[in-house]
C-alpha positions in Angstrom: -21.6 25.7 63.9 -20.1 26.9 60.6 -16.6 25.7 61.5 -18.1 22.3 62.4 -20.0 22.2 59.1 -16.9 22.8 57.1 -14.9 20.4 59.2 -17.3 17.5 58.8 -17.9 18.3 55.1 -14.1 17.7 54.6 -14.3 14.4 56.5 -17.1 13.2 54.3 -15.4 14.4 51.1 -12.1 12.5 51.8 -14.0 9.2 52.1 -14.5 7.2 49.0 -17.0 5.0 50.9 -19.2 8.0 51.5 -18.9 10.1 48.3 -17.1 9.8 45.0 -15.6 12.7 42.9 -17.7 15.8 43.4 -20.8 14.0 44.7 -22.7 14.7 47.9 -23.7 17.9 49.6 -24.1 19.3 53.1 -26.1 22.1 54.7 -27.0 23.8 58.0 -29.6 26.3 59.1 -29.1 29.3 61.5 -31.4 30.8 64.1 -32.3 33.6 61.6 -34.0 31.2 59.2 -31.2 31.1 56.7 -30.0 27.9 54.9 -26.3 27.4 54.1 -25.8 24.7 51.4 -22.7 23.6 49.6 -22.1 25.7 46.5 -22.0 23.9 43.2 -18.5 23.3 41.8 -16.9 22.8 45.3 -15.7 19.4 46.4 -16.7 18.5 49.9 -13.1 17.6 50.7 -12.0 21.1 49.8 -14.5 23.1 51.8 -12.4 25.5 54.0 -15.1 27.8 55.5 -18.6 29.0 55.3 -17.6 31.0 52.2 -17.8 27.7 50.3 -21.6 27.6 51.0 -24.4 29.5 49.3 -26.7 31.3 51.7 -30.5 31.3 51.1 -33.6 32.6 52.9 -35.0 29.3 54.1 -38.3 30.6 55.5 -39.1 32.1 52.1 -37.7 29.1 50.3 -40.0 26.6 52.1 -43.0 28.9 51.9 -42.6 29.2 48.1 -42.0 25.5 47.8 -45.2 24.6 49.7 -47.3 27.1 47.7 -46.7 25.4 44.4 -49.1 22.8 43.1 -46.3 20.6 41.7 -48.6 17.9 40.5 -50.2 20.3 38.0 -46.9 21.0 36.3 -45.2 18.9 33.8 -41.6 17.8 34.4 -40.0 20.7 32.5 -42.1 23.3 34.2 -41.4 21.8 37.6 -37.7 22.1 37.0 -38.1 25.7 35.8 -40.2 26.6 38.8 -37.8 25.0 41.3 -34.9 26.9 39.7 -36.9 30.2 39.9 -37.6 29.6 43.7 -34.0 28.9 44.5 -32.7 31.9 42.6 -35.3 34.1 44.2 -34.1 33.1 47.7 -30.4 33.0 47.1 -28.6 35.7 49.2 -25.2 35.0 47.8 -25.5 35.9 44.1 -21.8 35.0 43.4 -22.5 31.4 44.3 -24.7 28.8 42.7 -26.5 26.6 45.3 -26.4 22.8 45.0 -28.9 21.2 42.7 -30.4 19.5 45.9 -31.0 22.8 47.6 -34.8 22.3 48.0 -34.1 18.8 49.5 -31.9 20.4 52.2 -34.5 23.2 52.7 -37.4 20.8 53.6 -35.3 18.6 55.9 -34.8 19.9 59.5 -31.4 21.0 61.0 -28.1 20.0 59.5 -28.4 17.8 56.5 -25.7 15.4 55.1 -26.5 13.9 51.7 -24.0 11.2 50.9 -23.5 8.4 48.3 -22.3 5.6 50.6 -20.9 2.5 48.8 -22.8 0.2 51.1 -26.2 2.0 50.4 -25.7 1.6 46.6 -24.7 -2.0 47.1 -27.6 -3.1 49.4 -30.5 -0.9 48.4 -30.4 -0.4 44.7 -33.5 -1.6 42.9 -35.5 -1.6 46.1 -33.6 -4.4 47.7 -33.6 -5.1 51.5 -36.2 -2.5 52.4 -38.1 -4.8 54.6 -35.0 -5.4 56.8 -34.7 -1.7 57.5 -38.3 -0.4 57.4 -38.2 0.3 61.1 -35.4 2.9 60.8 -35.3 4.2 57.3 -37.7 5.9 54.9 -37.2 4.7 51.3 -37.5 6.9 48.2 -38.0 5.2 44.9 -35.5 6.3 42.3 -36.1 9.9 41.1 -34.0 12.2 39.0 -31.8 14.5 41.1 -33.3 18.0 41.7 -36.9 18.8 42.1 -38.1 15.3 41.2 -36.0 13.8 44.0 -37.1 16.5 46.5 -40.8 15.8 45.8 -40.3 12.0 46.1 -38.3 12.4 49.3 -41.0 14.7 50.7 -43.7 12.1 50.1 -41.7 9.3 51.6 -40.7 11.3 54.7 -44.3 12.4 55.3 -45.6 8.8 54.9 -43.0 7.5 57.4 -44.0 10.3 59.9 -47.7 9.5 59.6 -47.1 5.7 60.0 -44.5 5.8 62.8 -45.1 9.1 64.6 -41.5 10.2 64.4 -38.7 11.1 62.0 -36.8 8.3 60.2 -33.2 7.8 61.3 -32.3 8.4 57.6 -33.8 8.5 54.2 -32.5 6.0 51.6 -32.6 7.2 48.0 -32.9 4.2 45.7 -29.9 3.8 43.3 -28.5 7.1 44.7 -27.5 7.6 48.3 -28.6 8.5 51.8 -29.9 11.7 53.6 -29.3 12.1 57.3 -30.3 15.1 59.3 -29.8 16.2 62.9 -29.4 19.1 65.3 -25.9 20.0 64.5 -23.0 18.9 62.2 -21.2 16.8 64.8 -24.4 14.9 65.7 -25.3 14.4 62.1 -21.7 13.1 61.3 -21.8 10.6 64.2 -25.4 9.5 63.2 -24.3 8.9 59.6 -21.4 6.6 60.7 -23.6 4.9 63.2 -26.2 4.1 60.6 -23.6 2.7 58.2 -22.4 0.4 61.0 -26.0 -0.7 61.5 -26.4 -1.5 57.8 -23.2 -3.6 57.8 -24.3 -5.4 61.0 -27.8 -6.3 59.8 -26.5 -7.5 56.4 -23.8 -9.6 58.1 -21.1 -7.9 56.0 -17.4 -7.7 57.1 -16.5 -4.0 56.7 -12.9 -4.2 57.8 -11.8 -3.1 54.3 -13.6 0.3 55.0 -11.6 1.0 58.1 -8.9 2.7 56.1 -11.3 5.6 55.5 -11.8 6.0 59.2 -8.1 6.1 59.7 -7.8 8.8 57.0 -10.4 10.8 58.9 -8.4 10.3 62.1 -5.2 11.6 60.4 -6.9 14.7 59.1 -8.5 15.4 62.5 -5.2 15.2 64.3 -3.4 17.2 61.6 -6.0 19.9 61.7 -5.9 20.0 65.5 -2.1 20.3 65.5 -1.6 22.8 62.7 -5.1 24.6 62.7 -5.3 24.4 58.9 -7.8 22.5 56.7 -6.4 19.3 55.1 -7.5 16.2 53.3 -6.2 12.6 53.7 -6.6 9.8 51.2 -5.7 6.2 51.7 -3.3 4.6 49.2 -2.4 1.0 48.4 -1.1 -1.3 51.0 2.7 -1.6 51.2 3.3 -5.1 50.1 6.9 -5.4 51.5 7.7 -2.7 54.0 11.3 -3.9 54.2 11.8 -3.0 50.5 10.3 0.4 50.6 12.6 3.1 51.8 10.8 5.6 54.1 13.2 8.4 53.3 13.2 10.1 49.8 16.0 9.4 47.4 15.2 12.2 44.9 14.4 15.9 45.3 10.7 15.7 44.4 10.4 13.2 47.2 11.3 15.9 49.7 9.3 18.5 47.9 6.1 16.4 48.0 6.4 14.2 51.1 9.1 15.9 53.2 11.5 13.8 55.2 9.8 10.6 54.2 6.9 8.5 55.4 5.9 8.7 59.0 5.4 5.0 60.1 3.1 5.2 63.2 0.0 3.9 64.9 -3.3 5.6 65.4 -2.7 5.8 69.1 0.7 7.5 68.6 -0.3 10.0 65.9 0.1 13.2 67.9 3.3 12.3 69.6 4.9 11.0 66.4 3.8 14.0 64.3 5.6 16.3 66.8 8.7 14.2 66.7 8.7 14.3 62.9 8.2 18.0 63.0 11.2 18.5 65.3 13.4 16.3 63.0 12.4 17.7 59.6 10.9 21.1 60.4 7.8 20.5 58.2 4.7 18.3 58.8 4.6 14.7 57.5 2.6 14.2 54.3 2.8 10.4 53.9 1.7 8.2 56.8 2.0 4.5 57.1 -0.4 2.8 59.6 -0.9 -1.0 59.6 1.0 -1.2 56.3 -1.4 1.1 54.5 -0.1 4.5 53.2 -2.0 7.7 53.4 -1.4 11.0 51.6 -2.2 14.2 53.5 -2.5 17.6 51.7 -4.2 21.0 51.8 -6.7 19.9 49.2 -7.8 16.8 47.4 -5.7 17.7 44.4 -2.7 18.4 46.5 -3.1 15.0 48.3 -3.3 13.3 44.9 -0.1 15.0 43.8 1.7 13.7 46.9 0.2 10.3 46.3 1.6 10.3 42.7 5.1 11.0 43.8 4.9 8.5 46.6 3.7 5.9 44.1 6.9 6.5 42.0 9.0 6.3 45.2 7.5 2.9 46.2 7.6 1.5 42.7 11.3 2.1 42.3 12.0 1.1 45.9 10.3 -2.2 45.6 12.0 -3.0 42.3 15.5 -1.8 43.2 15.5 -2.2 47.0 19.1 -3.2 47.2 20.2 -0.3 44.9 18.3 2.6 46.5 20.4 5.2 48.3 18.3 7.7 50.3 19.3 11.4 50.3 21.4 12.3 53.3 19.6 13.9 56.3 21.6 17.1 55.6 20.2 17.3 52.1 16.7 16.5 53.2 16.9 19.2 55.9 18.2 21.7 53.4 15.4 21.0 50.9 12.9 20.9 53.8 14.0 24.4 54.9 13.9 25.5 51.3 10.4 24.3 50.8 9.1 25.2 54.3 7.7 28.6 53.6 6.2 27.6 50.3 4.6 24.6 52.0 3.1 26.6 54.8 1.5 29.0 52.4 0.1 26.3 50.2 -1.2 24.3 53.2 
């Protein structure tokens, strides 16, 4: 379960349409009554293992939460009490649990709290609730932390009483979405399915968002081939592929994106990755699928570094297409071998 939790946390974190910057958080609970929630200061895209999660005694946490008469406290005292409860139940003192820890504690199973672009677009200010009242519980805007947890708890309980079952998801007005399920894989698929449902009911064309699904696919294949965590981010569309040289023409090009961009199709990813590896001895770091470039690195920061060098490469290529002379394969291979060990360690 923990490998799944880290894996799908990375998939959420690399998608701009699901979270932005360091936003969002994920969690899961074990059979011993412990809660594992993303630690503060860690990007979802950079979660490598369960070590990036804070561990808390969830049975004690929910018991203490339920024992408090929250309505009798003013806002400042509620925040103070919530912090006290979380600190008391934290079993990993070297990690600070997410500000939304209590929210994760009171929801069952694996919990994914995301900030989907489409949710902010369609549900801010209480819009479109009537269209989705059969599948979602709605939470009026509340300040993140204990205020949001209490508001979510009320809305969830109201939905349960009215409908006799859990909502498919909980929409947080002007904030995001909470989805929970029996395990990380199920919760991931449920999250994507619900976003599809929103697009469908609102009659919105979401083809522009497909690049984020492709980024997920690249990461999943790369992780299955190399057995190491990675992050993929979509870049801008290649306006004129004939002008952009796929092979690097300066040393940093090799250092940051190897033998050049791998032009491929989703269906051919595994086969073409192995072909690329045979030719250049290191994994590809830039992919071009349907004219959109993708940067793949060991972390979000590394992927962005690769993206910066690729942007320079494309900028000059497009402007000076007839003057660009790519490095020879011999030189690329030499630099690839020279970088290979360093790359494997950093990946």
